[in-house]
C-alpha positions as MATLAB code, in Angstrom:
seq = 'MAALTVPREAGGWWHAYVCPAHGVELGHGDLLAAFPATGAPCRYGCRMDTDAVRGARTVLAHQEVARRLRHLAAGPAAERREAVAVLHQYAQLYAGLPDTHTGGADWMLRGRLFHQALTEAIWAVNIAHAARTLAAHHDAAAGLDTLVPFLASLQKAAGTARGELLRKGEARSNYTAWLAAAEISCRAAADVISGAGTDTVRLAQEHGLGAHMGAAVHADGWEWEGSTYYHLFVLHAYLLALRGARPQELPDDMTAVLGAMVSALAGVAAPDGTLPALHDGPYRRAAQAAEIREVAALAGQLFADAPLKPVAQAAERHSSTPLPADLDRWFPGFPLPAPPPRRAFPDAGYAVFRSAGVHALLDAGPHGGGHGHQDKLSLYLYADDGTAWQPDPGQVPYAHRSLRKYYASTAAHPAFRVDDAEQRPCDAVLDGDTGRCDQAYDGVAARRRIVTGRCYLLDILVLEADTERRLTAQLRPATDLDVAAQGSDRARTVWGDGESAVLMGCHVARPAAEFTVVTHPGPADDPSRARQGVDWSLTGRRAVFASVYQSADEAPPVRRVSLSEHTVHIDLADGTVATHPIGA';
ca = [
     236.361   27.574  193.200;
     233.656   29.995  194.399;
     233.922   31.674  197.527;
     232.848   29.418  200.711;
     229.368   30.564  202.005;
     227.977   29.280  205.402;
     224.673   27.919  205.301;
     222.586   30.085  207.516;
     220.152   27.358  208.483;
     220.678   24.705  211.111;
     221.249   21.082  209.902;
     218.819   18.130  210.247;
     219.631   14.301  210.022;
     221.505   13.270  207.018;
     220.129    9.870  207.189;
     217.004   11.439  205.811;
     218.630   12.426  202.561;
     217.045    9.094  200.901;
     214.557    8.386  198.109;
     211.290    6.537  199.491;
     210.566    4.992  196.497;
     213.963    3.461  195.797;
     215.973    3.271  198.983;
     219.078    5.227  197.325;
     220.914    8.221  198.781;
     219.645   11.250  196.842;
     222.103   12.893  194.674;
     224.671   15.656  196.155;
     225.360   18.070  193.272;
     226.847   21.100  194.437;
     226.289   20.927  197.940;
     226.967   24.760  198.394;
     224.372   25.852  195.650;
     221.025   26.558  196.601;
     218.519   23.621  197.114;
     217.666   22.436  193.827;
     214.311   24.220  192.627;
     212.620   20.887  191.464;
     213.748   19.009  194.544;
     216.858   16.860  195.478;
     217.261   14.195  192.591;
     217.114   10.329  192.726;
     219.126    8.586  190.283;
     215.899    7.224  188.877;
     214.323   10.362  188.415;
     212.670   11.161  191.424;
     212.791   14.434  192.960;
     212.177   15.040  196.805;
     211.428   18.435  198.618;
     210.458   17.965  202.234;
     211.796   19.639  205.388;
     213.568   16.458  206.348;
     215.309   16.415  202.997;
     216.242   19.831  203.117;
     217.527   19.578  206.775;
     219.461   16.352  205.621;
     221.033   18.350  202.640;
     221.905   21.346  205.083;
     223.883   18.784  207.157;
     225.927   17.781  203.953;
     226.547   21.286  203.237;
     228.084   22.105  206.468;
     230.178   19.119  206.457;
     231.400   20.059  203.128;
     232.348   23.674  204.011;
     234.156   22.322  207.115;
     236.116   19.926  204.793;
     237.111   22.696  202.606;
     238.130   24.794  205.338;
     240.793   22.474  206.103;
     241.910   22.727  202.510;
     242.002   26.315  202.557;
     243.750   26.671  205.876;
     246.538   24.688  204.374;
     246.657   26.713  201.116;
     248.258   30.056  199.811;
     247.597   33.291  201.678;
     244.614   34.359  199.866;
     242.756   30.948  200.693;
     243.795   31.289  204.485;
     242.391   34.962  204.762;
     238.991   33.212  203.309;
     239.218   30.470  205.794;
     239.492   32.911  208.702;
     236.510   34.874  207.497;
     234.515   31.656  206.989;
     235.494   30.460  210.684;
     234.265   33.849  211.909;
     230.804   33.394  210.103;
     230.460   30.212  211.995;
     231.474   31.771  215.252;
     228.844   34.207  214.806;
     226.019   31.842  213.529;
     226.927   29.433  216.463;
     226.771   31.909  219.114;
     223.211   32.893  217.958;
     222.136   29.112  218.345;
     219.847   27.915  221.014;
     221.618   25.435  223.526;
     219.733   22.544  221.763;
     218.279   21.984  218.572;
     214.700   22.186  218.505;
     214.311   19.341  215.810;
     215.253   15.737  215.847;
     213.448   12.518  217.034;
     213.240   12.034  220.904;
     215.859    9.197  220.652;
     218.473   11.543  219.495;
     221.077   12.977  221.553;
     220.671   16.698  220.206;
     223.187   19.191  219.041;
     222.767   22.649  218.358;
     223.748   23.226  214.847;
     222.367   19.689  213.805;
     219.838   17.304  215.438;
     222.571   15.128  216.644;
     225.651   16.005  218.816;
     227.393   13.198  217.054;
     226.971   15.032  213.752;
     227.987   18.348  215.366;
     231.212   16.626  216.711;
     232.416   15.286  213.390;
     231.907   19.043  212.027;
     233.594   20.597  215.096;
     236.776   18.320  214.648;
     237.149   19.703  211.184;
     236.535   23.206  212.240;
     239.161   22.853  214.919;
     241.792   21.524  212.540;
     241.067   24.262  210.283;
     241.672   26.888  212.955;
     244.760   24.864  214.275;
     246.256   24.747  210.746;
     245.898   28.756  210.270;
     247.714   29.300  213.643;
     250.827   28.011  212.231;
     250.811   30.755  209.707;
     251.816   34.418  210.863;
     249.762   36.125  208.446;
     246.367   34.383  209.507;
     247.171   33.826  213.294;
     246.126   37.681  213.995;
     242.561   37.263  213.301;
     242.086   33.928  215.308;
     242.033   35.158  218.989;
     238.579   36.207  218.802;
     237.764   32.520  217.585;
     238.957   30.851  220.986;
     235.521   31.502  222.664;
     233.798   29.844  219.820;
     236.340   26.859  220.096;
     235.612   26.833  223.920;
     231.834   26.795  223.243;
     232.217   23.704  220.864;
     234.421   21.888  223.216;
     231.758   22.609  225.897;
     228.747   21.238  223.989;
     230.839   17.945  223.149;
     231.916   17.590  226.708;
     228.168   18.131  227.847;
     226.946   15.554  225.275;
     229.650   13.182  226.381;
     228.751   13.423  229.808;
     225.254   12.546  229.133;
     226.184    9.426  227.325;
     228.350    8.494  230.337;
     225.454    8.914  232.812;
     223.599    6.539  230.571;
     226.101    3.845  230.844;
     227.105    4.215  226.974;
     230.897    4.844  227.535;
     231.725    2.626  224.526;
     229.116    4.367  222.168;
     230.704    5.409  218.822;
     229.362    8.796  219.624;
     231.691    8.979  222.687;
     234.684    8.489  220.282;
     233.573   11.607  218.178;
     232.553   13.891  221.103;
     236.058   13.252  222.741;
     237.759   13.947  219.633;
     235.964   17.027  219.308;
     236.689   18.094  222.676;
     240.494   17.356  222.233;
     240.654   18.882  219.010;
     239.040   22.220  219.770;
     241.150   22.569  223.006;
     244.381   21.875  221.379;
     243.281   24.211  218.516;
     242.465   26.952  221.320;
     245.745   26.144  222.750;
     247.632   26.871  219.623;
     246.187   29.934  218.750;
     246.817   31.189  222.391;
     250.499   30.491  222.050;
     250.283   27.790  224.850;
     252.055   24.382  224.183;
     249.599   21.443  223.541;
     249.991   17.999  225.274;
     247.956   15.773  223.012;
     248.317   12.500  225.008;
     247.132   14.343  228.293;
     244.183   15.906  226.404;
     243.562   12.433  225.134;
     243.442   11.017  228.664;
     241.787   14.006  230.185;
     238.860   13.780  227.767;
     238.252    9.893  227.899;
     239.970    9.067  224.332;
     242.035    6.330  226.124;
     239.376    5.226  228.430;
     237.112    4.531  225.335;
     239.683    2.584  223.563;
     239.876    0.306  226.395;
     235.814    0.044  226.592;
     234.834   -0.243  222.829;
     237.835   -2.078  221.057;
     238.050   -5.771  221.476;
     241.324   -7.397  222.122;
     241.398   -8.755  218.358;
     241.265   -5.122  217.241;
     237.755   -4.951  216.293;
     235.345   -2.147  217.520;
     232.759   -3.900  219.300;
     229.833   -3.437  217.145;
     231.374   -5.386  214.469;
     230.557   -3.077  211.755;
     233.480   -2.177  209.254;
     231.607    1.441  208.817;
     231.729    2.157  212.607;
     235.253    0.585  213.151;
     236.454    2.984  210.446;
     234.253    5.743  211.950;
     235.982    5.396  215.880;
     239.443    4.733  214.130;
     239.043    7.989  212.195;
     237.989    9.942  215.385;
     241.045    8.525  217.330;
     243.627    9.517  214.739;
     242.035   13.039  214.105;
     242.089   13.451  217.834;
     245.932   12.593  218.194;
     247.258   15.177  215.674;
     250.597   16.256  216.717;
     251.456   13.367  218.796;
     254.943   11.616  218.165;
     254.328    7.904  217.510;
     257.096    6.966  220.053;
     255.532    9.042  222.591;
     252.017    7.478  222.797;
     251.301    5.209  225.529;
     251.729    1.374  224.479;
     248.019    0.676  225.365;
     246.768    3.426  223.079;
     249.300    2.213  220.041;
     248.385   -1.545  220.720;
     244.628   -0.516  220.234;
     245.371    1.567  217.110;
     247.505   -1.146  215.622;
     245.060   -3.883  216.078;
     242.507   -1.837  214.529;
     244.463   -1.238  211.577;
     245.492   -4.839  211.277;
     241.651   -5.935  211.770;
     241.023   -3.724  208.627;
     243.871   -5.084  206.540;
     242.819   -8.528  207.647;
     239.458   -8.777  206.348;
     239.906   -6.585  202.899;
     240.220   -8.612  199.891;
     243.354   -8.894  198.373;
     242.855   -5.706  196.153;
     242.024   -3.911  199.167;
     238.169   -4.091  199.214;
     236.236   -3.873  202.403;
     233.313   -5.931  203.165;
     230.398   -3.859  204.685;
     229.584   -5.931  207.625;
     226.869   -4.994  209.591;
     225.506   -1.555  209.436;
     226.989    0.860  207.220;
     226.751    1.834  203.577;
     227.793   -0.680  201.019;
     229.338    1.698  198.715;
     229.418    5.540  199.047;
     231.749    8.177  197.749;
     231.702    9.994  201.078;
     232.798    6.868  202.876;
     235.465    6.089  200.479;
     236.995    9.713  201.083;
     237.053    8.799  204.663;
     238.773    5.468  204.322;
     241.441    7.138  202.202;
     241.928    9.561  205.155;
     242.193    6.870  207.700;
     244.766    4.892  205.571;
     246.905    8.157  205.140;
     246.922    8.754  208.803;
     247.653    5.254  209.651;
     250.489    5.244  207.148;
     252.217    8.117  209.146;
     251.602    6.129  212.485;
     252.706    2.845  211.301;
     255.521    1.878  208.900;
     255.108    0.125  205.663;
     251.491    1.784  204.623;
     249.559   -1.049  206.143;
     246.404    0.171  204.523;
     247.796    1.001  201.191;
     245.640   -1.718  199.135;
     242.599   -0.445  201.167;
     243.162    3.227  200.093;
     243.767    2.074  196.496;
     240.343    0.253  196.433;
     238.529    3.328  197.912;
     240.109    5.393  195.162;
     237.738    3.769  192.678;
     234.851    5.001  194.474;
     235.950    8.637  195.320;
     238.117   11.247  193.444;
     237.928   13.750  196.492;
     241.315   15.050  197.350;
     242.884   14.288  200.808;
     242.936   16.836  203.139;
     245.669   19.296  202.641;
     246.656   19.514  206.106;
     247.670   15.772  206.811;
     251.376   16.445  206.324;
     253.304   15.697  209.592;
     250.050   14.846  211.302;
     252.189   12.380  213.418;
     255.435   14.088  213.478;
     258.410   11.586  213.804;
     259.308    7.995  213.058;
     256.443    5.596  212.483;
     256.095    2.697  214.642;
     256.523   -0.795  213.174;
     253.791   -2.020  211.260;
     251.102   -4.278  213.128;
     251.364   -7.994  212.017;
     248.606   -9.068  209.879;
     245.663  -11.139  211.156;
     243.114  -13.320  209.737;
     241.254  -14.604  212.638;
     239.219  -12.291  215.011;
     237.667  -14.565  217.697;
     236.091  -11.609  219.892;
     234.440  -10.213  216.759;
     233.593  -13.516  215.529;
     235.176  -13.048  211.945;
     237.619  -15.607  210.284;
     238.936  -14.984  206.949;
     239.978  -17.758  204.282;
     241.807  -17.441  201.277;
     241.927  -20.242  198.705;
     241.581  -20.762  194.813;
     240.892  -17.234  193.998;
     238.445  -17.013  196.630;
     238.491  -14.561  199.711;
     236.011  -15.589  201.950;
     234.865  -14.254  205.266;
     232.747  -16.351  208.173;
     230.853  -14.059  210.613;
     230.074  -15.970  213.881;
     230.430  -13.365  216.451;
     228.222  -11.245  218.806;
     225.285   -9.574  217.577;
     226.857   -6.073  217.745;
     224.296   -4.294  219.415;
     221.828   -1.636  217.640;
     224.094   -1.922  214.439;
     224.159   -5.679  214.354;
     222.404   -7.919  211.808;
     220.308  -10.913  212.259;
     222.967  -12.992  209.964;
     224.730  -15.430  212.251;
     226.965  -17.826  210.260;
     226.944  -15.723  206.958;
     229.572  -16.652  204.653;
     230.815  -13.761  202.307;
     232.628  -14.442  199.015;
     235.153  -12.074  197.308;
     237.458  -12.311  194.272;
     241.129  -11.434  194.516;
     240.368   -8.449  192.189;
     237.491   -7.525  194.753;
     234.453   -8.599  192.733;
     231.771   -9.065  195.213;
     230.253  -12.492  194.640;
     228.541  -12.749  197.821;
     228.952   -9.547  199.984;
     227.358   -8.412  203.138;
     224.733   -6.037  201.190;
     225.288   -3.235  203.626;
     222.545   -0.693  204.912;
     220.570    2.042  203.557;
     220.148    5.719  204.953;
     218.475    4.828  208.466;
     215.293    6.856  207.676;
     214.236    4.280  205.306;
     212.768    2.095  207.917;
     211.342   -0.776  205.835;
     214.496   -1.324  203.762;
     216.619   -0.664  206.838;
     214.665   -3.535  208.695;
     215.229   -5.537  205.313;
     218.956   -5.266  205.174;
     219.509   -6.000  208.872;
     217.332   -9.236  208.307;
     218.361  -12.907  207.921;
     216.607  -12.653  204.390;
     218.981  -10.458  203.011;
     222.145  -12.380  204.157;
     224.053  -15.641  202.940;
     222.992  -17.375  206.466;
     220.667  -19.948  207.559;
     217.250  -19.767  208.173;
     214.598  -22.116  209.908;
     210.877  -22.073  208.967;
     211.196  -19.264  206.774;
     211.387  -17.143  210.108;
     213.944  -14.418  211.000;
     216.941  -15.559  213.209;
     216.666  -13.817  216.629;
     219.278  -11.292  217.497;
     221.837  -13.331  219.109;
     225.625  -13.946  219.537;
     227.666  -16.935  217.683;
     230.889  -18.515  218.645;
     233.891  -18.801  216.156;
     235.861  -21.855  217.156;
     239.121  -21.962  214.772;
     237.637  -22.640  211.157;
     233.953  -23.217  212.636;
     231.334  -20.881  213.575;
     228.685  -22.205  215.795;
     225.171  -20.971  216.922;
     222.360  -22.430  218.913;
     220.514  -19.317  219.954;
     218.966  -18.086  216.818;
     216.147  -20.427  216.959;
     214.645  -22.576  219.704;
     215.907  -26.234  219.422;
     218.078  -25.691  216.467;
     221.771  -25.974  216.478;
     223.788  -24.622  213.220;
     227.534  -24.942  212.541;
     229.493  -23.726  209.752;
     233.028  -25.009  208.855;
     235.336  -23.632  206.214;
     238.192  -25.710  204.715;
     240.971  -24.302  202.444;
     241.940  -26.886  199.940;
     244.661  -26.704  197.361;
     242.426  -25.441  194.648;
     239.233  -25.007  196.179;
     237.277  -23.529  199.140;
     234.846  -25.924  200.919;
     231.942  -24.711  202.890;
     230.144  -27.259  205.285;
     226.988  -26.014  206.856;
     225.031  -28.459  209.511;
     221.592  -27.578  210.713;
     220.244  -29.956  213.558;
     216.817  -29.373  215.164;
     214.941  -31.264  217.966;
     211.840  -31.727  215.828;
     211.224  -31.674  212.004;
     211.534  -28.167  210.699;
     212.257  -26.466  207.486;
     215.867  -26.028  207.356;
     217.324  -23.649  204.686;
     220.720  -22.311  203.547;
     220.821  -19.260  201.506;
     223.007  -17.827  198.637;
     222.776  -14.162  198.096;
     224.839  -13.075  195.082;
     225.737   -9.414  194.045;
     226.615  -10.739  190.609;
     224.655  -12.405  188.005;
     224.146  -16.185  188.982;
     223.702  -19.011  186.653;
     222.155  -22.097  188.104;
     222.084  -25.697  186.926;
     220.387  -28.429  188.570;
     221.985  -31.858  188.521;
     219.553  -34.120  189.967;
     217.383  -34.096  193.386;
     220.409  -33.496  195.563;
     223.015  -31.351  193.758;
     223.488  -28.219  191.423;
     226.047  -26.178  189.965;
     226.446  -22.351  189.848;
     228.359  -19.737  188.015;
     228.723  -16.416  189.462;
     229.762  -13.243  187.376;
     228.733  -10.792  185.017;
     231.168  -11.299  182.004;
     233.161   -8.376  183.030;
     234.482   -9.456  186.509;
     236.060  -12.653  187.847;
     233.919  -15.653  187.729;
     233.280  -18.088  190.539;
     232.237  -21.587  190.065;
     230.151  -23.519  192.592;
     229.290  -27.195  193.090;
     226.516  -27.912  195.697;
     225.389  -31.145  197.143;
     222.942  -31.591  200.110;
     222.055  -34.740  202.374;
     219.267  -35.114  202.606;
     218.300  -34.215  199.294;
     217.098  -30.583  199.174;
     215.423  -28.123  196.958;
     217.881  -25.771  195.333;
     215.326  -22.889  194.457;
     216.153  -19.800  192.557;
     214.660  -16.735  194.004;
     214.581  -12.934  193.510;
     216.253  -10.694  196.299;
     217.071   -7.148  196.467;
     220.808   -6.370  195.540;
     223.469   -4.524  197.943;
     222.059   -1.511  199.711;
     223.779    0.939  197.438;
     220.823    0.353  195.201;
     217.854   -1.669  196.638;
     215.885   -1.694  193.454;
     218.409   -3.529  191.605;
     217.405   -7.179  191.845;
     219.369  -10.311  191.859;
     218.956  -13.882  191.824;
     219.882  -16.072  194.617;
     219.017  -19.274  196.223;
     216.993  -20.867  199.106;
     218.354  -24.324  199.372;
     215.653  -26.091  201.750;
     214.614  -29.245  202.830;
     212.061  -30.547  205.901;
     213.638  -32.516  208.377;
     215.554  -32.695  211.582;
     219.016  -32.628  210.245;
     220.549  -31.041  207.008;
     224.141  -30.982  205.514;
     224.687  -28.466  202.885;
     228.126  -28.509  201.191;
     229.424  -26.081  198.640;
     232.866  -26.023  196.807;
     234.031  -22.881  195.163;
     236.821  -21.992  192.920;
     237.791  -19.341  190.769;
     237.013  -20.170  187.168;
     240.901  -19.775  186.597;
     241.828  -22.277  188.930;
     243.006  -25.734  187.932;
     242.338  -28.595  188.232;
     238.503  -28.029  188.344;
     236.199  -29.805  190.376;
     234.281  -32.342  188.613;
     231.676  -33.591  191.351;
     231.064  -33.226  195.056;
     229.266  -36.023  196.910;
     228.430  -36.603  200.613;
     228.602  -39.961  202.453;
     227.319  -40.134  206.111;
     230.405  -38.352  207.758;
     232.561  -37.287  204.734;
     232.521  -34.820  201.714;
     234.292  -36.303  198.768;
     235.619  -33.705  196.077;
     236.493  -35.394  192.574;
     238.982  -33.254  190.600;
     239.528  -33.100  186.911;
     243.180  -34.484  187.421;
     241.714  -37.730  188.688;
     242.384  -37.062  192.375;
     239.612  -37.181  195.121;
     239.944  -35.129  198.107;
     237.924  -36.073  201.485;
     237.063  -33.983  204.430;
     235.051  -35.041  207.318;
     231.680  -33.335  208.176;
     232.671  -32.813  211.540;
     230.706  -33.100  214.866;
];
């Protein structure tokens, strides 16, 4: 591996590293090499060379250097010496920066090395852990004393930014978690270098980590925004900040929050470990997969029985990046009992259902602030092997404004729509197996109930309006979809691309509704990849849309689904008929 070289330029905003034509993140290549002479590449052949793209790539380069520093710091003597030298380069660079980055948008909480203080905090946490690891080696420790002022300046910058957020009333922001983690990590590293003992729990309380856990995490374990990405993001900050704490010595309220957050991830993951990309966050990104694996490794030290092992294994399919070499004994001592698994999350509004080879997730919770989507009562469908038949499509890098708006929209989700208009940002309520929403459209009440049968999964969506409206249920597959109409009121669907698990669907509406095939952008990792979906619509004051799903491998297969006024009737190939009330 070539020697690390610190980029001499300050970074910008990484979300600008996106192709304006295709909405995909630009190719990384070797982030530590010079900016490509012909521009940063898009997978479709575009080349981008703008100040914003260069600044975004510089962010990625600085973060890559910081990650590699953690590997070098845990390596043999020659690598440790290189790590010390690179840290000194960073200390010199940082000392010469203005107190606030001169670039960035007005809405940003600015850093010094990056447009955003958040980005700087993430980088600073890795810098601090590299320095802390080096301090444990006598051959490297001698050159670290002069880094203490550098660590102190990083801590001060993070503390100043966190204080600004608190003054704005944003105590539960995900920024606050990372800024606190930077303060704690930098202070702990400086203490270790100076030979003083470090009390991780005391630092966590002093710098607001415990307070953030209390403010930002629901009782059901979900980070308040309801986003898989930001949930992982905040949990990652917590786990990195608490380095060196013995699990048994952590306060009960902290371990309860951490255990609930881990249980939430394990609960929504498909049986193979695939995580849904709920609300804002990448649909699939190698860097995120690497972060998932690190979170799983740290959670496996804190809690017994590797509670996120399947999640880590699924993430390995999308990232070959080695785990940081400094993770050993991050949490020394015996792990705590594994958190119990959960399938229902009433605060976040998520409920998980498994039946007939189908892993389903109903979204019926709060909007989730700036990272929420207009997607109330969406139903996401996955196979046991992780095949994403109908996933939450995720989100593109934020600098692509039009596509970001689309992927937050109702049109992008397997939700309900009225008069072809967008849902307003609103909250839904989860009541057992049923989600309810009466705020998305004036004069419209919606409820969606999921039933797990012995060999099928039943979805009942009921829309009721004060006046005659155009009422629509949406199917938004990420796989191939074959549709066969079977009269004016029913249809069959087959989901799958021939190389993955196959889902069979039977669909019936009362009154009869148009089951119209439509084209829509696929998941946000590649918006230009079109998919076929369905807009299932009728004009009236009430609509019942019933769908029965089962894996193609499940037996007996469903032969027919019909609706009476109050009941769903499901005819199976073995001659039995199952009935379920539509519900009130």
